[in-house]
N, C-alpha and C positions, 0 to 999 in steps of 0.2 A: 504494500500500500504506500502510495506517495505521501510525503509529509509536507505540510504547509505551516511555516513559521509566521506568526503574527506578532510584529513588534509594535509596542504601544506604551504610552504613558498616560495616566489618568488625567493629567492636566491638559491634554490635547483634545479639543472638542471634535475634530474630524475623526480621531481614533475612537472616540465615544460612539459616533454613528457607526463606524466600521465594526465595533464590538457587538452591535446588535444584529449584524448581518453575517458575520464570518462563520458562525457555527452552522447555519443552514447551508451556506455555500459549501462547507466541507462535506456535509452529509450528502448534498445534492450531487457532488462530483466524486464521492468515494475516496476522500483523502483524510489523513490523520492530522488533526489540528493541534499545533503546539503553541500555547500562549507564552509569549516572550516579553516580560516586562523589562523596560529599559528606562533610562533617565534622559529625557529630551534635552535637558540642559547639558548633559555630557556629550550628546551627539553634536549639539550646536557648537560647543567649545572645541571639540575635536576637528570638525570640518572647517571651522573658522569662517563660516558664512557670515556675511554682513548684509542683513536684509532689513533696512529701515524703511518701513512702508510710508509712502506718501499718503496724504489725507484721502485722496481719491481712491487709492488701492485699499486702504483700510476700510473705507465705506463699502466698497464692492465685496471684499472678503467677508465682512460681517453680514452683509445681506445674503451672500452666497451660503454661508454657514446656516443661517436661520432657515433659508429656503430648503437646503439639503436636509436638515433635521425634520422639517415638516413633511417633506416629500416621503421620507422613510418612516414617518409616524413616531419619531423619537421625541418630538416637541409639539405640544398643542396649546391652544389658548393664548391669552394675552400676556402671560407672565414672561419676564425676561429669560432668555436661554442661558446667558452667561451669568453665573452667580456673583454676588457682591464681593466674595472673597477671591475672585479670579484676577490675575493668576497668582498662585503661590507655590512654594516648593512642595514637591511630592516625594522627596527623598525617603521619608519614613514609610510612606504607603508603598512605594515601589520596592523598597528593601523587604518589606513584609511579603509582598507578592513573590519576589524572587525566592524566598525561603519556604514557600508553601510545600507541604510534604508530598503532594501529588498534583497531577494536572487538573483533576476534578475540583479539588479545593481551590486551586489557583483561578480556574474559570469562574467559580461561584463567588469568590472574593472579589474578583475583577468587576463583576456585575454589581456587587454590593457597593464597591468604592465609587464606581461611575454614578450610581444612583445617589449615593450620599453627597457627592460633590456637585453634580450637574442638575439634579432634581431637587435635592433637599438643602443645598447650600451649606453643607457642613465643612468645617475646617479640618482638613486631613493632616494638618500639623499637630492636631490635638491627639496625643497618644491615647487618651481615654476613649475617643471616638473609634480609633483603630482597634483598641482592645475589645470594645463592644461588638464591632463588626466581626472580629475573629471568634468571639464567644458565640455569636449567633449561628456560626457554622460548626459549632462544637469542636473547634480547633483549640486544643489546650496548648497555648503558647503565651509566654510573658512578653508582650510587645515591647515594653520599656527596655528589657534586657536584649531582645533580639535586634532592635534597630541600632543599638550601640555595639553590636557584635561585629568584629572585624571579618568574621567568616561570612556573615550575611551581606555585608557591604561589598566584599570581594566578589560574591556571587552575582550581585546586581551589575557590578562593573564588568564582569566577564560576559554577561549576556549583552550588555551595551557594546562591548568591544566586538562581539560576534556580529552584531547588526552593522557596525561600521565596516567590518571586513567584507560584508556582503554588499557594501556600497550605499547603505542607508544614509540619507542626509536630512530627512524629515519624517514625520509620522502622519498617518499610519503607513507602515511598510510591511511587505510580505515577501518571504523568500520561498520560492517554489522550484525545487530541482536545482537549477543553476541560474535562475532568473529572479530579479528584483522587480516588484510591482509597488507602486506608490499611489496612495489616495483611494478614497471611496469610489470615485468615478472611474478608476481603472480596475475595479474588482470584476467587472464583466469581461475585460480583456484577459484577466487571469483565468477565468472559467473557459474562455475560448482556447487559451493555451493548453488547458487540460482536455480539450477535444469537444467541449460543449458548444457546438455551432449555433445553438438556439439562444445563447446568452447575448443580450443586447442592452443598451442603456435603458433605464427605467422610463416608461411612458405611463401617464396616468389618465389621459383623456383621449377621446376620439373626435375627429373633425365633424363639424356641423355646417350647414349652409350659412354663408355670411361673408362679410368683407373685413379684411384686416390690412393694416399697414405695417411693414417690417422695415426698419431702418438698419442699415448695415454699414458700420464704420470700418474702413479698410486701408491698408497700405501694402504695397508689393514687397516690402522688406520682411514681412512676417510669413514664415512657412505655415504657421497655424491659420493665418488668414487665407492662405492658398487652399488649405484643406477645407475650410469653411465654404469658400467660393465654389469648390468642386462638388459640394454636397447640397447647395441651395436648390438646384433644380429637382433633385431627388426628394428633398424635404417638402417642397411645394407640391409636387405630384402626390406625395403621400397624404396630403391634407385636403385633397379634393373631396367634396365639391366646393370647399372654401375658396374664395378668390382672394389672393394675396398680392398686394402691390408692394414690390421691393424698391425701397429708396436707397440707392448706392451712394455713400458719402465718402469720397476719397479724402483722407487726411494725411498730414505729414507726421508720422509717429515720432520722429526725432525732435521736431519742434514741440510736440505735445510733451515729451519727456523733459525737454529743456524748461518748459513753462511750469509743469507741476512738480518737477524735481524727481530725481531717482537716485537712490543710494543703495545699490544691491551688488554685492560681490558674491557670485555663485561659487560653491565649492567644486572641486574636481569630481566628486561623487555625483553632484547634481548635473553637471554638464554631461558626464558620461551617461547617466540615466536618460536624460532628455533626448540624447542622440538615438537611443534605442526606442524610447517612447514614441517619438514622432513617426518612426517607421512602423511601429505597431498600429498606430492610427491610420497611416496610409494604407497598410495592408488590410485593415478592417474595412476601409472605404473602397478598396479596390482601385486606388489611383497611384501612379508612379510618383516618387519624390526623389529628386537628385539634388544634393546640396550643391549650390553654385560655387564654381571655382573663384568667383569674385564676390566676396562678402566681407563687410556689409555692403549693401547695394545703395547707390544714390538714386533715390526715387522721386525727387522733386519734379524733374521734367516728365517722366512717365505719368505721374499723378496729374500734372497740368494737361498732358495730352488726353488723359482720360476725361477730364472735365471739358476739354475742347470738343471731345467726341460725345458730349451729352451723357457721360457715365453709362454708356451702352454696355449692358452685361456681356455681350459677345466680345467687345474690345477688352473688358476687364478680364474675362476668362482667358483670352488669347495672350495677354501680357503676363498673367500668372503662369500659364503653361510655359511661356518662353523662359521665364526665370527658373521655375522649380521642376521643369521636366527636361528642357532643352539646353540648360546652362547658358542662356544668353544674357550678357551684361547690358540690360536695358538702360543702365545709367550712362552708357556711352551713346552719344547722339547718333553716330553712324549706325551702330547696331540697332538702336531703337527704330530708326527709319527702315532698315531692312526687315525687322520683325513686323512692322506695320504693313509694309508692302507685301510681305509673304502671306499675311492674313487677309489681304484684299482690301485694306483700308487706305484712304487717301492720305498718305504720309505727308505730302507737301502741305496740304490744307491743315492737317492736325498740328504739324510742327509750327507752322506760321501762327496759327491761332493760339497755341500754347504759351507764347511769349507776350501776349497782350495783357494789359493791366487788368482787364476784366477777369481773365482766367486766373492770373496771379492772385488777385484779391479774393476770388472765390475759394481757392485752395486755403488761403489763410482764414477766411471766414468759416470754412468747414472745420478747420482745426480748432478755431476758437469756439465754435459750437460744441465740438466734442469735449473740450476742456470744461465748458460751462455746465454740461449735463453730467460730468463726472467720469468720463472715459479715462481709463488708466492704461489702456493698451488695445491692440487689435488682435483678433476681430472682436468687436462689441456690437450688441444688438439692442434695439428697442422695439416693442410692439405697441402700436398706437401712441408713440411718444411717451410711453410709460417707463417702468423700471428698467434699468440697464442690466444686461447679461453679458458677461465677459468670457470669451473662450470658445473655440470650436468644440470643446468637450462638453459644452452646455447646449448643444443643438437640440437635444431631447427636451430640455427645459424651454427653449424657444418654441418648439413645436407645441408643447402643452400650453404655453402662454397664448399662442395663436388660436388655440382651441378654447381659450377663455378660462383655463385653469389658473388660479391665482393663489400661490402658496404663501402669500403674505397676509391673507385674510384669516 
């Protein structure tokens, strides 16, 4: 039987959501689940990632967490999801979990700790709380002595070190065979890796007749935006008989980052993982993805050409394919002209119009609009000018929003 290692820390809300799903996933796919408590602070310190969130990204992530928790039935009602005591150290709690006598006790205590922290707002730094939770499981342990034990601490450090050796950079993480998977939204990819071809992202609603507007913020510099673009036609077809008007909004992501500020230094573990992850998504979607030999790409002129062409979806898709399938450096004016000609577009007209003040201003106004509504990166989406959704891995959420499902209510 294959073994699935689940690395988690009670302080991580996304790992909390994953903890409610992972047991059923293991049963469904016939794998043995190993609960692996780690110290998130130890992972962060070891990988030396520097991820200071901008206000825009913090808002998006908080909104995404709440939506995710509600979609999976982890959180309901109007009460806050994040407890008043968050965040605080879980050193004692995770040490206790690491020293559990067996996997059943560890799984039961994990669920108790998650409930205590995320639902009941208890302080897990309080040894009396931890002792009571252990007592409830009939585990005869002196928590005060255990958490000060060098042996218990060393065990937690060992499991955290194991996670790091497997490439973990954040939580929740899963180790399956020789592969790392990260995040609740990648759990279906893990199932597909196990051979379950029926595993797909969660959908909650079905389309009904009606009209919707979908706003799509994009920039050719993003491979994730490329993947989203290649899936839009499929998504729209899947929502028939609904009529969806897609508003394509080219923005300059570099200018957006400069305006809202970015301060993120990704670890080698994260960079290595994302290289594999993006190919996982491309494979799932059934589209080729070739990392361009010229990167980062200068996209100002291609974006202006797109605006000059009326943000025609055929032109947008053609330029994305040129970059992410054919390795064309569309930041080079001559190459861009050739790509346009090859696609049957009037390159002379588009290039001349792209340098007009009208088009230049529209690109800046688009970018300003994205900043004002809270975009923190591309691809980003809005349904009927409502809540922002960020990332091609949220297209299932976008589909449900188009079907009028609102997980914020």
